[in-house]
All heavy atoms as a GROMACS GRO file, in nm:
protein
  553
    1ILE      N    1  17.413  18.080  23.172
    1ILE     CA    2  17.270  18.081  23.199
    1ILE      C    3  17.201  18.183  23.109
    1ILE      O    4  17.098  18.153  23.050
    1ILE     CB    5  17.244  18.113  23.348
    1ILE    CG1    6  17.291  17.997  23.436
    1ILE    CG2    7  17.095  18.140  23.371
    1ILE    CD1    8  17.292  18.028  23.584
    2MET      N    9  17.258  18.303  23.101
    2MET     CA   10  17.196  18.408  23.022
    2MET      C   11  17.191  18.373  22.873
    2MET      O   12  17.089  18.396  22.808
    2MET     CB   13  17.271  18.541  23.042
    2MET     CG   14  17.272  18.590  23.186
    2MET     SD   15  17.107  18.618  23.253
    2MET     CE   16  17.066  18.770  23.171
    3GLU      N   17  17.299  18.316  22.820
    3GLU     CA   18  17.301  18.280  22.679
    3GLU      C   19  17.200  18.171  22.647
    3GLU      O   20  17.127  18.181  22.549
    3GLU     CB   21  17.441  18.233  22.638
    3GLU     CG   22  17.539  18.345  22.622
    3GLU     CD   23  17.675  18.295  22.576
    3GLU    OE1   24  17.680  18.201  22.494
    3GLU    OE2   25  17.774  18.350  22.624
    4ALA      N   26  17.195  18.069  22.729
    4ALA     CA   27  17.100  17.959  22.705
    4ALA      C   28  16.957  18.010  22.717
    4ALA      O   29  16.870  17.971  22.638
    4ALA     CB   30  17.125  17.846  22.804
    5ALA      N   31  16.931  18.095  22.812
    5ALA     CA   32  16.796  18.150  22.828
    5ALA      C   33  16.757  18.232  22.705
    5ALA      O   34  16.645  18.220  22.654
    5ALA     CB   35  16.788  18.236  22.953
    6ALA      N   36  16.848  18.312  22.656
    6ALA     CA   37  16.819  18.395  22.538
    6ALA      C   38  16.788  18.310  22.416
    6ALA      O   39  16.696  18.339  22.341
    6ALA     CB   40  16.935  18.489  22.511
    7VAL      N   41  16.865  18.204  22.395
    7VAL     CA   42  16.842  18.114  22.282
    7VAL      C   43  16.701  18.057  22.286
    7VAL      O   44  16.634  18.043  22.184
    7VAL     CB   45  16.948  18.001  22.280
    7VAL    CG1   46  16.908  17.890  22.184
    7VAL    CG2   47  17.084  18.057  22.243
    8HIS      N   48  16.654  18.025  22.405
    8HIS     CA   49  16.522  17.962  22.421
    8HIS      C   50  16.412  18.064  22.454
    8HIS      O   51  16.301  18.026  22.488
    8HIS     CB   52  16.529  17.854  22.528
    8HIS     CG   53  16.620  17.743  22.490
    8HIS    ND1   54  16.584  17.646  22.400
    8HIS    CD2   55  16.747  17.715  22.526
    8HIS    CE1   56  16.684  17.562  22.383
    8HIS    NE2   57  16.785  17.603  22.459
    9ARG      N   58  16.446  18.193  22.442
    9ARG     CA   59  16.352  18.303  22.461
    9ARG      C   60  16.292  18.307  22.601
    9ARG      O   61  16.174  18.334  22.620
    9ARG     CB   62  16.243  18.299  22.354
    9ARG     CG   63  16.304  18.308  22.213
    9ARG     CD   64  16.199  18.316  22.112
    9ARG     NE   65  16.122  18.438  22.141
    9ARG     CZ   66  16.080  18.522  22.049
    9ARG    NH1   67  16.105  18.498  21.924
    9ARG    NH2   68  16.010  18.627  22.081
   10TYR      N   69  16.376  18.278  22.699
   10TYR     CA   70  16.336  18.292  22.839
   10TYR      C   71  16.394  18.421  22.894
   10TYR      O   72  16.501  18.465  22.854
   10TYR     CB   73  16.389  18.175  22.924
   10TYR     CG   74  16.309  18.049  22.909
   10TYR    CD1   75  16.357  17.944  22.833
   10TYR    CD2   76  16.186  18.034  22.972
   10TYR    CE1   77  16.285  17.827  22.819
   10TYR    CE2   78  16.113  17.918  22.958
   10TYR     CZ   79  16.163  17.814  22.882
   10TYR     OH   80  16.091  17.699  22.869
   11ASN      N   81  16.324  18.478  22.987
   11ASN     CA   82  16.369  18.598  23.056
   11ASN      C   83  16.428  18.554  23.190
   11ASN      O   84  16.367  18.475  23.261
   11ASN     CB   85  16.251  18.692  23.078
   11ASN     CG   86  16.292  18.828  23.127
   11ASN    OD1   87  16.406  18.869  23.112
   11ASN    ND2   88  16.198  18.898  23.186
   12VAL      N   89  16.544  18.605  23.226
   12VAL     CA   90  16.607  18.571  23.353
   12VAL      C   91  16.587  18.687  23.449
   12VAL      O   92  16.614  18.802  23.417
   12VAL     CB   93  16.759  18.544  23.334
   12VAL    CG1   94  16.826  18.520  23.468
   12VAL    CG2   95  16.779  18.426  23.240
   13VAL      N   96  16.536  18.654  23.567
   13VAL     CA   97  16.511  18.755  23.670
   13VAL      C   98  16.591  18.715  23.794
   13VAL      O   99  16.590  18.600  23.835
   13VAL     CB  100  16.361  18.762  23.704
   13VAL    CG1  101  16.335  18.861  23.816
   13VAL    CG2  102  16.280  18.799  23.582
   14LEU      N  103  16.658  18.810  23.852
   14LEU     CA  104  16.735  18.786  23.973
   14LEU      C  105  16.649  18.819  24.094
   14LEU      O  106  16.601  18.931  24.109
   14LEU     CB  107  16.860  18.874  23.972
   14LEU     CG  108  16.956  18.858  24.088
   14LEU    CD1  109  17.011  18.717  24.094
   14LEU    CD2  110  17.069  18.958  24.075
   15PHE      N  111  16.625  18.719  24.178
   15PHE     CA  112  16.547  18.737  24.300
   15PHE      C  113  16.643  18.778  24.410
   15PHE      O  114  16.732  18.703  24.447
   15PHE     CB  115  16.477  18.605  24.335
   15PHE     CG  116  16.396  18.608  24.462
   15PHE    CD1  117  16.274  18.673  24.465
   15PHE    CD2  118  16.440  18.545  24.577
   15PHE    CE1  119  16.197  18.675  24.580
   15PHE    CE2  120  16.365  18.546  24.693
   15PHE     CZ  121  16.243  18.611  24.694
   16THR      N  122  16.627  18.898  24.461
   16THR     CA  123  16.723  18.949  24.559
   16THR      C  124  16.665  18.969  24.699
   16THR      O  125  16.735  19.016  24.787
   16THR     CB  126  16.782  19.084  24.511
   16THR    OG1  127  16.674  19.177  24.495
   16THR    CG2  128  16.858  19.067  24.382
   17GLN      N  129  16.539  18.932  24.716
   17GLN     CA  130  16.480  18.946  24.849
   17GLN      C  131  16.536  18.838  24.942
   17GLN      O  132  16.570  18.729  24.898
   17GLN     CB  133  16.329  18.931  24.842
   17GLN     CG  134  16.261  19.042  24.766
   17GLN     CD  135  16.112  19.014  24.753
   17GLN    OE1  136  16.063  18.907  24.783
   17GLN    NE2  137  16.040  19.114  24.706
   18ARG      N  138  16.544  18.870  25.068
   18ARG     CA  139  16.588  18.773  25.168
   18ARG      C  140  16.478  18.670  25.188
   18ARG      O  141  16.361  18.704  25.200
   18ARG     CB  142  16.617  18.845  25.299
   18ARG     CG  143  16.672  18.755  25.405
   18ARG     CD  144  16.715  18.838  25.527
   18ARG     NE  145  16.752  18.750  25.634
   18ARG     CZ  146  16.670  18.713  25.733
   18ARG    NH1  147  16.548  18.760  25.739
   18ARG    NH2  148  16.712  18.631  25.827
   19TRP      N  149  16.513  18.542  25.188
   19TRP     CA  150  16.416  18.435  25.213
   19TRP      C  151  16.381  18.437  25.361
   19TRP      O  152  16.468  18.422  25.447
   19TRP     CB  153  16.475  18.299  25.174
   19TRP     CG  154  16.375  18.189  25.191
   19TRP    CD1  155  16.355  18.115  25.303
   19TRP    CD2  156  16.282  18.143  25.095
   19TRP    NE1  157  16.254  18.023  25.282
   19TRP    CE2  158  16.207  18.038  25.155
   19TRP    CE3  159  16.253  18.179  24.963
   19TRP    CZ2  160  16.107  17.970  25.088
   19TRP    CZ3  161  16.153  18.110  24.896
   19TRP    CH2  162  16.082  18.007  24.958
   20ILE      N  163  16.253  18.458  25.390
   20ILE     CA  164  16.208  18.460  25.528
   20ILE      C  165  16.162  18.321  25.568
   20ILE      O  166  16.217  18.258  25.658
   20ILE     CB  167  16.094  18.563  25.547
   20ILE    CG1  168  16.146  18.703  25.513
   20ILE    CG2  169  16.039  18.557  25.689
   20ILE    CD1  170  16.039  18.808  25.499
   21ASP      N  171  16.059  18.273  25.503
   21ASP     CA  172  16.009  18.137  25.521
   21ASP      C  173  15.910  18.111  25.408
   21ASP      O  174  15.880  18.200  25.329
   21ASP     CB  175  15.945  18.116  25.659
   21ASP     CG  176  15.829  18.209  25.688
   21ASP    OD1  177  15.758  18.251  25.594
   21ASP    OD2  178  15.808  18.241  25.805
   22ALA      N  179  15.861  17.988  25.399
   22ALA     CA  180  15.773  17.951  25.288
   22ALA      C  181  15.647  18.038  25.282
   22ALA      O  182  15.604  18.078  25.175
   22ALA     CB  183  15.736  17.804  25.299
   23LYS      N  184  15.590  18.066  25.397
   23LYS     CA  185  15.467  18.145  25.401
   23LYS      C  186  15.486  18.284  25.341
   23LYS      O  187  15.400  18.334  25.268
   23LYS     CB  188  15.417  18.156  25.544
   23LYS     CG  189  15.291  18.238  25.558
   23LYS     CD  190  15.249  18.248  25.704
   23LYS     CE  191  15.128  18.339  25.717
   23LYS     NZ  192  15.088  18.359  25.855
   24HIS      N  193  15.598  18.346  25.370
   24HIS     CA  194  15.621  18.484  25.325
   24HIS      C  195  15.693  18.495  25.191
   24HIS      O  196  15.669  18.590  25.117
   24HIS     CB  197  15.700  18.560  25.431
   24HIS     CG  198  15.625  18.580  25.557
   24HIS    ND1  199  15.635  18.492  25.664
   24HIS    CD2  200  15.536  18.674  25.593
   24HIS    CE1  201  15.556  18.534  25.760
   24HIS    NE2  202  15.494  18.643  25.721
   25SER      N  203  15.781  18.402  25.160
   25SER     CA  204  15.865  18.417  25.042
   25SER      C  205  15.820  18.334  24.921
   25SER      O  206  15.838  18.378  24.808
   25SER     CB  207  16.010  18.382  25.077
   25SER     OG  208  16.057  18.468  25.178
   26ALA      N  209  15.765  18.216  24.943
   26ALA     CA  210  15.728  18.130  24.830
   26ALA      C  211  15.620  18.189  24.740
   26ALA      O  212  15.622  18.162  24.619
   26ALA     CB  213  15.686  17.992  24.882
   27PRO      N  214  15.525  18.269  24.789
   27PRO     CA  215  15.424  18.324  24.698
   27PRO      C  216  15.482  18.401  24.579
   27PRO      O  217  15.419  18.408  24.474
   27PRO     CB  218  15.341  18.416  24.789
   27PRO     CG  219  15.350  18.350  24.922
   27PRO     CD  220  15.494  18.300  24.928
   28THR      N  221  15.600  18.455  24.594
   28THR     CA  222  15.665  18.524  24.482
   28THR      C  223  15.679  18.432  24.362
   28THR      O  224  15.670  18.476  24.248
   28THR     CB  225  15.804  18.574  24.526
   28THR    OG1  226  15.789  18.661  24.636
   28THR    CG2  227  15.877  18.644  24.413
   29PHE      N  228  15.698  18.303  24.386
   29PHE     CA  229  15.721  18.208  24.278
   29PHE      C  230  15.592  18.141  24.230
   29PHE      O  231  15.595  18.058  24.142
   29PHE     CB  232  15.821  18.102  24.324
   29PHE     CG  233  15.954  18.162  24.360
   29PHE    CD1  234  15.984  18.193  24.491
   29PHE    CD2  235  16.046  18.191  24.262
   29PHE    CE1  236  16.107  18.251  24.525
   29PHE    CE2  237  16.168  18.249  24.293
   29PHE     CZ  238  16.198  18.279  24.425
   30ARG      N  239  15.479  18.177  24.287
   30ARG     CA  240  15.350  18.120  24.247
   30ARG      C  241  15.275  18.214  24.153
   30ARG      O  242  15.157  18.194  24.128
   30ARG     CB  243  15.263  18.095  24.370
   30ARG     CG  244  15.312  17.984  24.456
   30ARG     CD  245  15.208  17.951  24.563
   30ARG     NE  246  15.269  17.865  24.662
   30ARG     CZ  247  15.287  17.897  24.789
   30ARG    NH1  248  15.245  18.014  24.835
   30ARG    NH2  249  15.343  17.814  24.872
   31ASP      N  250  15.340  18.312  24.099
   31ASP     CA  251  15.274  18.414  24.019
   31ASP      C  252  15.245  18.372  23.875
   31ASP      O  253  15.193  18.449  23.797
   31ASP     CB  254  15.357  18.543  24.018
   31ASP     CG  255  15.494  18.523  23.955
   31ASP    OD1  256  15.523  18.413  23.904
   31ASP    OD2  257  15.573  18.619  23.957
   32ARG      N  258  15.280  18.250  23.840
   32ARG     CA  259  15.262  18.194  23.705
   32ARG      C  260  15.349  18.264  23.600
   32ARG      O  261  15.333  18.245  23.483
   32ARG     CB  262  15.115  18.196  23.662
   32ARG     CG  263  15.029  18.109  23.750
   32ARG     CD  264  14.890  18.102  23.697
   32ARG     NE  265  14.808  18.024  23.787
   32ARG     CZ  266  14.756  17.907  23.756
   32ARG    NH1  267  14.779  17.855  23.639
   32ARG    NH2  268  14.682  17.843  23.843
   33ARG      N  269  15.442  18.348  23.646
   33ARG     CA  270  15.538  18.409  23.554
   33ARG      C  271  15.674  18.344  23.568
   33ARG      O  272  15.767  18.379  23.499
   33ARG     CB  273  15.548  18.559  23.579
   33ARG     CG  274  15.420  18.634  23.548
   33ARG     CD  275  15.436  18.782  23.566
   33ARG     NE  276  15.459  18.809  23.708
   33ARG     CZ  277  15.506  18.923  23.754
   33ARG    NH1  278  15.538  19.020  23.672
   33ARG    NH2  279  15.523  18.941  23.883
   34THR      N  280  15.685  18.250  23.660
   34THR     CA  281  15.811  18.182  23.687
   34THR      C  282  15.802  18.040  23.635
   34THR      O  283  15.714  17.965  23.675
   34THR     CB  284  15.840  18.182  23.839
   34THR    OG1  285  15.839  18.316  23.886
   34THR    CG2  286  15.974  18.117  23.868
   35ASP      N  287  15.893  18.004  23.543
   35ASP     CA  288  15.895  17.869  23.487
   35ASP      C  289  15.993  17.779  23.558
   35ASP      O  290  15.979  17.658  23.557
   35ASP     CB  291  15.930  17.873  23.338
   35ASP     CG  292  15.824  17.944  23.256
   35ASP    OD1  293  15.705  17.916  23.277
   35ASP    OD2  294  15.861  18.028  23.172
   36GLY      N  295  16.096  17.836  23.616
   36GLY     CA  296  16.198  17.756  23.682
   36GLY      C  297  16.284  17.841  23.773
   36GLY      O  298  16.283  17.964  23.764
   37VAL      N  299  16.356  17.772  23.861
   37VAL     CA  300  16.440  17.840  23.958
   37VAL      C  301  16.578  17.774  23.959
   37VAL      O  302  16.588  17.651  23.963
   37VAL     CB  303  16.378  17.834  24.099
   37VAL    CG1  304  16.470  17.895  24.202
   37VAL    CG2  305  16.242  17.901  24.102
   38ILE      N  306  16.682  17.855  23.953
   38ILE     CA  307  16.819  17.809  23.972
   38ILE      C  308  16.865  17.870  24.104
   38ILE      O  309  16.874  17.992  24.117
   38ILE     CB  310  16.911  17.855  23.858
   38ILE    CG1  311  16.862  17.801  23.724
   38ILE    CG2  312  17.055  17.812  23.886
   38ILE    CD1  313  16.934  17.861  23.605
   39LEU      N  314  16.888  17.785  24.202
   39LEU     CA  315  16.933  17.833  24.333
   39LEU      C  316  17.085  17.826  24.338
   39LEU      O  317  17.143  17.720  24.318
   39LEU     CB  318  16.876  17.744  24.444
   39LEU     CG  319  16.726  17.748  24.462
   39LEU    CD1  320  16.682  17.639  24.558
   39LEU    CD2  321  16.683  17.882  24.513
   40VAL      N  322  17.148  17.937  24.365
   40VAL     CA  323  17.293  17.941  24.377
   40VAL      C  324  17.327  17.935  24.526
   40VAL      O  325  17.292  18.025  24.602
   40VAL     CB  326  17.351  18.068  24.312
   40VAL    CG1  327  17.502  18.070  24.327
   40VAL    CG2  328  17.310  18.075  24.165
   41ALA      N  329  17.394  17.828  24.566
   41ALA     CA  330  17.432  17.807  24.705
   41ALA      C  331  17.314  17.830  24.800
   41ALA      O  332  17.317  17.921  24.883
   41ALA     CB  333  17.551  17.894  24.743
   42PRO      N  334  17.207  17.751  24.786
   42PRO     CA  335  17.090  17.773  24.870
   42PRO      C  336  17.121  17.751  25.018
   42PRO      O  337  17.206  17.669  25.054
   42PRO     CB  338  16.990  17.668  24.820
   42PRO     CG  339  17.075  17.563  24.759
   42PRO     CD  340  17.194  17.633  24.702
   43LEU      N  341  17.052  17.824  25.100
   43LEU     CA  342  17.069  17.811  25.245
   43LEU      C  343  17.012  17.678  25.290
   43LEU      O  344  16.900  17.642  25.255
   43LEU     CB  345  16.997  17.926  25.317
   43LEU     CG  346  17.044  18.066  25.282
   43LEU    CD1  347  16.952  18.170  25.345
   43LEU    CD2  348  17.187  18.086  25.327
   44SER      N  349  17.088  17.606  25.368
   44SER     CA  350  17.041  17.474  25.414
   44SER      C  351  16.969  17.481  25.547
   44SER      O  352  16.906  17.385  25.588
   44SER     CB  353  17.159  17.377  25.423
   44SER     OG  354  17.255  17.426  25.514
   45ASP      N  355  16.973  17.595  25.613
   45ASP     CA  356  16.908  17.606  25.744
   45ASP      C  357  16.772  17.676  25.735
   45ASP      O  358  16.724  17.731  25.833
   45ASP     CB  359  16.999  17.678  25.844
   45ASP     CG  360  17.034  17.820  25.800
   45ASP    OD1  361  17.014  17.853  25.681
   45ASP    OD2  362  17.082  17.897  25.884
   46THR      N  363  16.711  17.675  25.617
   46THR     CA  364  16.578  17.734  25.598
   46THR      C  365  16.488  17.632  25.530
   46THR      O  366  16.533  17.525  25.489
   46THR     CB  367  16.584  17.860  25.509
   46THR    OG1  368  16.615  17.820  25.375
   46THR    CG2  369  16.684  17.961  25.559
   47ASP      N  370  16.362  17.669  25.513
   47ASP     CA  371  16.268  17.582  25.442
   47ASP      C  372  16.264  17.614  25.292
   47ASP      O  373  16.174  17.572  25.221
   47ASP     CB  374  16.129  17.592  25.504
   47ASP     CG  375  16.068  17.732  25.491
   47ASP    OD1  376  16.137  17.825  25.445
   47ASP    OD2  377  15.951  17.747  25.530
   48MET      N  378  16.362  17.687  25.243
   48MET     CA  379  16.364  17.731  25.103
   48MET      C  380  16.353  17.615  25.005
   48MET      O  381  16.266  17.615  24.918
   48MET     CB  382  16.492  17.810  25.075
   48MET     CG  383  16.504  17.858  24.932
   48MET     SD  384  16.666  17.927  24.893
   48MET     CE  385  16.668  18.071  24.998
   49LEU      N  386  16.441  17.517  25.016
   49LEU     CA  387  16.440  17.405  24.921
   49LEU      C  388  16.311  17.326  24.928
   49LEU      O  389  16.252  17.293  24.824
   49LEU     CB  390  16.559  17.313  24.944
   49LEU     CG  391  16.690  17.364  24.886
   49LEU    CD1  392  16.805  17.276  24.931
   49LEU    CD2  393  16.682  17.368  24.735
   50SER      N  394  16.265  17.294  25.045
   50SER     CA  395  16.142  17.215  25.055
   50SER      C  396  16.023  17.293  25.001
   50SER      O  397  15.937  17.238  24.932
   50SER     CB  398  16.118  17.170  25.199
   50SER     OG  399  16.104  17.280  25.286
   51ALA      N  400  16.016  17.422  25.029
   51ALA     CA  401  15.905  17.504  24.980
   51ALA      C  402  15.907  17.516  24.828
   51ALA      O  403  15.803  17.500  24.763
   51ALA     CB  404  15.910  17.643  25.043
   52LEU      N  405  16.022  17.541  24.771
   52LEU     CA  406  16.030  17.555  24.625
   52LEU      C  407  16.011  17.422  24.554
   52LEU      O  408  15.954  17.418  24.446
   52LEU     CB  409  16.164  17.620  24.586
   52LEU     CG  410  16.180  17.766  24.628
   52LEU    CD1  411  16.319  17.816  24.592
   52LEU    CD2  412  16.073  17.854  24.566
   53SER      N  413  16.055  17.313  24.614
   53SER     CA  414  16.039  17.183  24.549
   53SER      C  415  15.893  17.138  24.546
   53SER      O  416  15.856  17.053  24.467
   53SER     CB  417  16.127  17.077  24.616
   53SER     OG  418  16.083  17.053  24.748
   54GLU      N  419  15.808  17.196  24.629
   54GLU     CA  420  15.666  17.163  24.629
   54GLU      C  421  15.588  17.239  24.520
   54GLU      O  422  15.475  17.204  24.490
   54GLU     CB  423  15.604  17.194  24.766
   54GLU     CG  424  15.654  17.102  24.875
   54GLU     CD  425  15.600  17.139  25.012
   54GLU    OE1  426  15.512  17.228  25.021
   54GLU    OE2  427  15.648  17.080  25.110
   55LEU      N  428  15.649  17.341  24.462
   55LEU     CA  429  15.583  17.419  24.357
   55LEU      C  430  15.599  17.351  24.222
   55LEU      O  431  15.696  17.279  24.199
   55LEU     CB  432  15.643  17.560  24.352
   55LEU     CG  433  15.627  17.644  24.478
   55LEU    CD1  434  15.701  17.776  24.462
   55LEU    CD2  435  15.481  17.668  24.509
   56PRO      N  436  15.507  17.375  24.130
   56PRO     CA  437  15.518  17.315  23.996
   56PRO      C  438  15.618  17.391  23.908
   56PRO      O  439  15.582  17.450  23.806
   56PRO     CB  440  15.375  17.323  23.942
   56PRO     CG  441  15.319  17.445  24.008
   56PRO     CD  442  15.382  17.449  24.145
   57LEU      N  443  15.744  17.392  23.950
   57LEU     CA  444  15.850  17.463  23.879
   57LEU      C  445  15.969  17.371  23.858
   57LEU      O  446  15.995  17.283  23.939
   57LEU     CB  447  15.900  17.582  23.963
   57LEU     CG  448  15.804  17.689  24.005
   57LEU    CD1  449  15.870  17.782  24.105
   57LEU    CD2  450  15.757  17.767  23.885
   58ALA      N  451  16.042  17.396  23.752
   58ALA     CA  452  16.172  17.330  23.735
   58ALA      C  453  16.265  17.390  23.840
   58ALA      O  454  16.264  17.511  23.864
   58ALA     CB  455  16.226  17.356  23.595
   59LEU      N  456  16.343  17.307  23.906
   59LEU     CA  457  16.428  17.354  24.015
   59LEU      C  458  16.562  17.282  24.009
   59LEU      O  459  16.568  17.160  23.994
   59LEU     CB  460  16.360  17.325  24.149
   59LEU     CG  461  16.437  17.354  24.277
   59LEU    CD1  462  16.463  17.503  24.292
   59LEU    CD2  463  16.360  17.301  24.398
   60VAL      N  464  16.670  17.358  24.018
   60VAL     CA  465  16.804  17.301  24.027
   60VAL      C  466  16.888  17.389  24.119
   60VAL      O  467  16.866  17.510  24.126
   60VAL     CB  468  16.871  17.288  23.888
   60VAL    CG1  469  16.900  17.423  23.826
   60VAL    CG2  470  16.995  17.204  23.893
   61ALA      N  471  16.977  17.326  24.194
   61ALA     CA  472  17.065  17.400  24.284
   61ALA      C  473  17.208  17.394  24.233
   61ALA      O  474  17.252  17.291  24.183
   61ALA     CB  475  17.057  17.341  24.425
   62ILE      N  476  17.278  17.506  24.243
   62ILE     CA  477  17.420  17.509  24.212
   62ILE      C  478  17.490  17.504  24.347
   62ILE      O  479  17.505  17.606  24.415
   62ILE     CB  480  17.458  17.635  24.133
   62ILE    CG1  481  17.382  17.637  24.001
   62ILE    CG2  482  17.608  17.639  24.110
   62ILE    CD1  483  17.404  17.761  23.918
   63SER      N  484  17.521  17.383  24.389
   63SER     CA  485  17.580  17.360  24.520
   63SER      C  486  17.606  17.211  24.534
   63SER      O  487  17.566  17.132  24.450
   63SER     CB  488  17.483  17.404  24.630
   63SER     OG  489  17.372  17.319  24.636
   64PRO      N  490  17.671  17.171  24.642
   64PRO     CA  491  17.678  17.028  24.669
   64PRO      C  492  17.536  16.976  24.683
   64PRO      O  493  17.445  17.053  24.718
   64PRO     CB  494  17.752  17.020  24.803
   64PRO     CG  495  17.824  17.149  24.815
   64PRO     CD  496  17.740  17.250  24.744
   65PRO      N  497  17.511  16.849  24.657
   65PRO     CA  498  17.374  16.796  24.671
   65PRO      C  499  17.318  16.830  24.810
   65PRO      O  500  17.383  16.808  24.911
   65PRO     CB  501  17.393  16.646  24.654
   65PRO     CG  502  17.517  16.632  24.574
   65PRO     CD  503  17.605  16.747  24.616
   66VAL      N  504  17.198  16.885  24.811
   66VAL     CA  505  17.139  16.929  24.936
   66VAL      C  506  17.028  16.838  24.987
   66VAL      O  507  17.005  16.830  25.104
   66VAL     CB  508  17.088  17.074  24.924
   66VAL    CG1  509  17.205  17.170  24.923
   66VAL    CG2  510  17.005  17.093  24.800
   67ASN      N  511  16.958  16.774  24.896
   67ASN     CA  512  16.861  16.671  24.934
   67ASN      C  513  16.834  16.584  24.814
   67ASN      O  514  16.861  16.622  24.701
   67ASN     CB  515  16.733  16.730  24.996
   67ASN     CG  516  16.643  16.799  24.898
   67ASN    OD1  517  16.641  16.767  24.780
   67ASN    ND2  518  16.565  16.894  24.944
   68ALA      N  519  16.781  16.468  24.835
   68ALA     CA  520  16.765  16.371  24.727
   68ALA      C  521  16.666  16.418  24.620
   68ALA      O  522  16.675  16.374  24.507
   68ALA     CB  523  16.718  16.237  24.786
   69GLY      N  524  16.575  16.506  24.654
   69GLY     CA  525  16.473  16.549  24.557
   69GLY      C  526  16.510  16.667  24.471
   69GLY      O  527  16.438  16.701  24.380
   70THR      N  528  16.622  16.731  24.498
   70THR     CA  529  16.660  16.851  24.422
   70THR      C  530  16.785  16.823  24.340
   70THR      O  531  16.890  16.794  24.395
   70THR     CB  532  16.688  16.968  24.518
   70THR    OG1  533  16.574  16.991  24.599
   70THR    CG2  534  16.721  17.094  24.441
   71PRO      N  535  16.772  16.832  24.206
   71PRO     CA  536  16.892  16.817  24.124
   71PRO      C  537  16.994  16.925  24.157
   71PRO      O  538  16.957  17.039  24.186
   71PRO     CB  539  16.841  16.834  23.980
   71PRO     CG  540  16.693  16.816  23.988
   71PRO     CD  541  16.653  16.857  24.127
   72ALA      N  542  17.122  16.890  24.153
   72ALA     CA  543  17.227  16.986  24.184
   72ALA      C  544  17.344  16.967  24.088
   72ALA      O  545  17.370  16.857  24.042
   72ALA     CB  546  17.274  16.968  24.327
   73VAL      N  547  17.408  17.078  24.057
   73VAL     CA  548  17.530  17.076  23.976
   73VAL      C  549  17.637  17.152  24.049
   73VAL      O  550  17.611  17.233  24.135
   73VAL     CB  551  17.509  17.139  23.836
   73VAL    CG1  552  17.417  17.054  23.752
   73VAL    CG2  553  17.457  17.280  23.845
   0.00000   0.00000   0.00000
């Protein structure tokens, strides 16, 4: 991830805050400084995926397929 990002002049930021819910956590990704999100083993018992998939961002999950609308590897 880091090598590919560097080649394309993207900055990689690690989001380490605990996901609370869409109302409290999703605004972090609406700052217009985020171009895409790679979710590593996203939590399936939260609204994280649905909230992030509604934003105008590239989104992919590194996990088993979690829903039909989110690409996963």
